[in-house]
Residue, then its C-alpha position, 0 to 999 in steps of 0.5 A: m338877822t331875825e328869822t323873818k328877815i332871813a326867810s325874806a332874804i332867802d326868797a329874794l335870792k331864790h327869785e333873783l337866781a331863778s330868773q337867770y338860771e335853771l337851778s339845782e337843789a341838793t342836800y349833801a350829808v357831810s360829817g353828820k350834817k345835812l347841807k342844802i346847796f343850790s347850784v346851776a342845773d346845767s353849767y354847760a348852758l352857761l358857755d353860750r353866755i361867754t362872749d368872745e371878748e371875755f373868753v379871749k381876755d380870761e379863758q374863764m369857764p363856768y366851773w364855779a356853777e358846779i359842786w365838785p367832789a374835791s369840795m365835798v372832801l374838803a368840807k368833810y376835812i374841815f369838820e373832822k380835822l381842822p380847829v377852825a373855830g374862832k380862826s380867820c378863814i378864806e376860800l379861793g375859788a369858792g364856787v357856790g360856797l360848799v366849803s365856805v359854808a362848812a368852815a363857817l358852820a365849824g366856827g371859822n370867821t370866813l370869807a368866801t371868794d371867787y373870780a366870777k361875780e355870778a357865784i356871789p349870790f349863790i354863796r350868800l343863798n347857800a350860807l343863809l339856807n344852812g344858818a352859816t354866817l360868812e362874807a362873800q366877795t369877788l377876788d382875782w387870785r392873779l391880783v390879790t389886793l386884800s391886806e389881811k392874813y388868814d389862819f386858814i386858806f381853802a381851795a378845792d379843785v383849782l389846779y386844773e390849769r398850769r397857768n393858774q398855779l403860780p398865781i394861786l401860790n402867790a395868793i397863798d403867800k400873800l394871804l397866809s399868816k405866819t403860823g397859818v395853813a393852806i388846805v388844797a384838795d385836788p382829785r389827783r390831777q397829774i398837773a398838780e404835781n407841778f404845783i407841789h413842786m413849786v410850793r416846795e421850791n418856795e420853801f413851804q412845807v407840804s404834807v398830804s393825805s388821800v381820801f377815797l370818795a365813792t361817787q357816781p359813776k366812778h370812785l375817786s381819790v382826792d389828795v388833801y395838801e396842807i401847806r405851811r410856811g417853812e422855818k427860816 
């Protein structure tokens, strides 16, 4: 895509999203890189758009619309610790795409996915703004229909509800290659312990490292789990 076409695509996406949302634009410094990311200025305002029927069906909240601290930690982890260049990567629950943009910039062949269709144009905009090449599509981790296997699976702050944890583990099992690794970043939610217990019960190997993140108004520790298939 030429620079002119990229600029035109960026303008079109900005116009489309600005007609639907109050936008927030921020630049995040991640491992020496400056990532420009658009998100929704007030995600709580989106609650009024969820119909009673939609809530009863899925109890879905507009978590996709924000930048969560765990995603910043995972983006940094990708840049500094993971050999993703030339590897196949998929993100579950990508939101507006910060982690997927980092994976693509690090050289990964990246697919960004989210259950919310509203997230997809944000992912595409943020990829274009940062010169990242990736694909983006909706994906329900309760019913994964993709047949591909991935070298890296990424997920940031997705373990907040117990009902999601088994579907996430099943999605990892379906999508992870034999020698691949799933990287899950979680802000030390107590409920995450249940997920890790399930992971180990299902014969995956897990290692964890903790990252201290200085945020406002409080500091935060994020656990980064590396999940691999166990030897059989």
